[in-house]
C-alpha positions as CSV (number, residue, x, y, z in Angstrom):
1,X,-64.3,-82.8,-2.9
2,X,-65.5,-79.3,-3.8
3,X,-63.0,-76.7,-5.0
4,X,-63.0,-73.4,-3.2
5,X,-62.9,-70.5,-5.4
6,X,-59.7,-68.4,-5.0
7,X,-59.9,-64.6,-5.3
8,X,-58.2,-63.5,-8.5
9,X,-54.6,-62.2,-8.0
10,X,-54.1,-58.5,-8.3
11,X,-50.7,-57.2,-9.6
12,X,-49.5,-54.5,-7.4
13,X,-49.8,-51.0,-8.7
14,X,-46.9,-48.9,-9.3
15,X,-47.0,-45.5,-8.0
16,X,-47.7,-42.6,-10.1
17,X,-44.8,-41.7,-12.3
18,X,-43.5,-38.2,-12.2
19,X,-43.5,-36.4,-15.6
20,X,-40.7,-34.0,-16.5
21,X,-41.7,-30.5,-17.6
22,X,-40.6,-29.8,-21.1
23,X,-39.3,-26.3,-19.9
24,X,-37.3,-27.9,-17.2
25,X,-35.6,-30.4,-19.9
26,X,-34.8,-27.5,-22.1
27,X,-33.6,-25.4,-19.2
28,X,-31.2,-28.1,-18.2
29,X,-30.0,-28.7,-21.7
30,X,-29.2,-25.0,-22.2
31,X,-27.3,-25.1,-18.8
32,X,-25.3,-27.9,-19.9
33,X,-24.5,-26.3,-23.4
34,X,-23.6,-23.0,-21.6
35,X,-21.2,-24.8,-19.2
36,X,-19.5,-26.6,-22.2
37,X,-19.1,-23.2,-24.1
38,X,-17.7,-21.6,-20.8
39,X,-15.2,-24.4,-20.4
40,X,-14.2,-24.1,-24.1
41,X,-13.7,-20.3,-23.6
42,X,-11.5,-20.6,-20.6
43,X,-9.4,-23.3,-22.1
44,X,-9.0,-21.2,-25.0
45,X,-7.9,-18.1,-23.1
46,X,-5.5,-20.2,-21.2
47,X,-3.9,-21.7,-24.0
48,X,-3.3,-18.2,-25.5
49,X,-0.2,-16.6,-24.0
50,X,1.1,-13.0,-24.3
51,X,4.4,-11.6,-23.5
52,X,4.3,-8.6,-21.0
53,X,6.6,-6.5,-19.1
54,X,7.0,-7.3,-15.3
55,X,8.9,-5.5,-12.7
56,X,11.9,-7.2,-10.8
57,X,13.4,-4.4,-8.9
58,X,11.5,-1.8,-6.7
59,X,11.2,1.8,-8.3
60,X,9.9,4.5,-6.2
61,X,7.4,7.1,-7.3
62,X,9.5,9.7,-9.2
63,X,12.4,7.6,-10.0
64,X,13.6,6.9,-13.4
65,X,13.1,3.4,-14.7
66,X,16.2,1.4,-15.8
67,X,16.4,-1.7,-18.0
68,X,17.5,-3.8,-15.2
69,X,14.2,-2.9,-13.2
70,X,12.2,-4.7,-16.0
71,X,11.9,-8.1,-17.4
72,X,9.4,-9.7,-19.8
73,X,7.3,-13.0,-18.9
74,X,4.7,-15.1,-20.9
75,X,1.2,-15.0,-19.1
76,X,-2.2,-16.4,-20.1
77,X,-4.3,-14.1,-22.2
78,X,-6.9,-12.1,-20.0
79,X,-9.0,-9.5,-21.7
80,X,-9.4,-7.9,-18.3
81,X,-5.9,-7.1,-17.9
82,X,-3.9,-4.5,-19.9
83,X,-0.3,-4.8,-19.1
84,X,2.4,-3.4,-21.2
85,X,3.3,-5.7,-24.1
86,X,6.7,-7.1,-23.9
87,X,7.9,-5.7,-27.3
88,X,7.6,-2.2,-25.6
89,X,10.0,-2.7,-22.7
90,X,12.7,-0.6,-24.4
91,X,10.2,2.2,-24.6
92,X,9.6,2.3,-21.0
93,X,13.3,2.5,-20.1
94,X,14.1,6.2,-19.3
95,X,10.5,7.0,-18.2
96,X,9.5,7.7,-14.6
97,X,7.4,5.8,-12.2
98,X,4.1,7.6,-11.5
99,X,3.6,5.3,-8.5
100,X,5.6,2.8,-6.6
101,X,6.6,-0.1,-8.7
102,X,6.6,-3.5,-6.7
103,X,8.8,-6.5,-7.9
104,X,6.6,-9.5,-9.1
105,X,4.0,-7.4,-10.5
106,X,3.0,-6.6,-14.2
107,X,3.6,-3.0,-15.6
108,X,0.6,-1.0,-16.2
109,X,0.7,1.7,-18.8
110,X,-0.6,4.4,-16.4
111,X,2.0,3.6,-13.9
112,X,4.8,5.4,-15.9
113,X,5.2,8.8,-17.3
114,X,7.4,11.5,-18.2
115,X,9.5,13.4,-15.7
116,X,7.4,16.1,-14.0
117,X,8.9,19.5,-15.1
118,X,8.3,22.9,-13.7
119,X,5.0,24.3,-15.1
120,X,4.2,28.0,-15.1
121,X,4.8,29.8,-11.9
122,X,6.8,26.8,-10.5
123,X,10.6,26.2,-10.2
124,X,12.7,23.3,-9.2
125,X,15.7,23.8,-6.8
126,X,18.1,21.4,-5.0
127,X,18.5,21.5,-1.3
128,X,21.3,19.8,0.6
129,X,20.2,18.8,4.3
130,X,22.3,17.7,7.1
131,X,21.2,15.1,9.8
132,X,18.5,16.8,11.9
133,X,17.4,19.1,9.1
134,X,15.0,16.3,7.7
135,X,12.7,13.9,9.2
136,X,13.7,10.3,10.0
137,X,10.6,9.0,8.4
138,X,11.4,8.0,4.8
139,X,10.8,10.7,2.3
140,X,9.2,9.8,-1.1
141,X,8.8,11.8,-4.3
142,X,5.4,13.5,-4.4
143,X,5.5,14.3,-0.7
144,X,4.2,17.8,0.2
145,X,6.9,19.4,2.4
146,X,7.8,22.7,4.1
147,X,11.1,24.5,3.6
148,X,11.9,26.3,6.9
149,X,14.1,29.2,6.9
150,X,16.9,28.9,9.5
151,X,18.1,31.8,11.4
152,X,21.5,33.0,11.1
153,X,23.9,32.4,14.1
154,X,23.9,36.0,15.0
155,X,19.9,36.4,14.7
156,X,17.7,35.9,17.5
157,X,14.8,33.5,16.5
158,X,11.7,35.6,16.7
159,X,9.6,34.3,13.8
160,X,9.8,31.2,11.5
161,X,9.1,31.4,7.8
162,X,8.3,28.3,5.9
163,X,7.8,27.9,2.2
164,X,5.5,25.0,0.7
165,X,7.1,22.7,-1.7
166,X,6.7,19.2,-3.5
167,X,9.3,16.8,-3.3
168,X,10.6,15.5,-6.7
169,X,13.7,13.4,-6.1
170,X,15.9,12.3,-3.0
171,X,19.3,10.9,-2.8
172,X,20.1,8.2,-0.1
173,X,21.9,9.5,2.9
174,X,25.8,9.4,2.6
175,X,28.1,8.5,5.7
176,X,27.5,11.8,7.3
177,X,23.6,11.3,6.9
178,X,23.7,14.2,4.3
179,X,21.1,14.1,1.5
180,X,20.2,16.1,-1.4
181,X,16.5,16.7,-2.6
182,X,15.1,18.3,-5.6
183,X,11.9,20.2,-4.8
184,X,9.3,22.1,-6.6
185,X,8.7,25.5,-5.2
186,X,7.0,28.8,-6.1
187,X,8.9,30.6,-8.9
188,X,8.7,33.6,-6.9
189,X,10.3,31.9,-3.8
190,X,12.9,30.0,-5.7
191,X,15.8,32.8,-5.6
192,X,15.5,33.1,-1.7
193,X,15.4,29.6,-1.2
194,X,18.3,28.8,-3.4
195,X,20.4,31.5,-1.5
196,X,19.4,30.0,1.9
197,X,20.2,26.6,0.6
198,X,23.6,27.7,-0.3
199,X,24.0,29.3,3.0
200,X,22.7,25.9,4.6
201,X,20.0,27.7,6.3
202,X,17.1,25.5,5.2
203,X,15.2,22.6,7.0
204,X,12.7,20.3,5.5
205,X,9.4,19.3,7.2
206,X,7.2,16.5,6.1
207,X,3.6,18.2,5.7
208,X,1.5,15.5,4.2
209,X,1.5,12.4,2.2
210,X,-1.4,11.3,-0.1
211,X,0.2,8.1,-1.5
């Protein structure tokens, strides 16, 4: 019986293997190392804490800051934040708010300052205002206002004279809705305005608000 010749077996060829570019391998290693260093840096910053001053009571712009308005808290270190350090809290007491201070926020150094005092050519006067002589809208320190001279009861109103002023401080209305405000006015107008205020012949108008 004749044996038939079988064709030789051929082993299946594997497909071409992709070769990794050395540049890609190096880039991958660099990314892994960079990610690890970033994680280490973030962990290091989070593990470092600092004591800072925080606000716990609202303080309106222009109001004096009291110790009960502030506290200190421990927060994670962040080089992008520059709150007032906690050991300076007593140095803040007695200063004035340059902007409205909101509870639950950190105190920024540029949010406080010394009380605004009259500069050359300006004077500060107090004015008592009854209900109807000031707007119902909440007045805030820094508001630009007009003081309007009211006519005497015997005078016939023909012209209205007003004087520009800047609101410095304001008291809360009492039971009779009477308030007292301190305003910065021109030094030249101050004597007349003080006399009109003493005669209860001034009204206040809110002119503009930029804050």
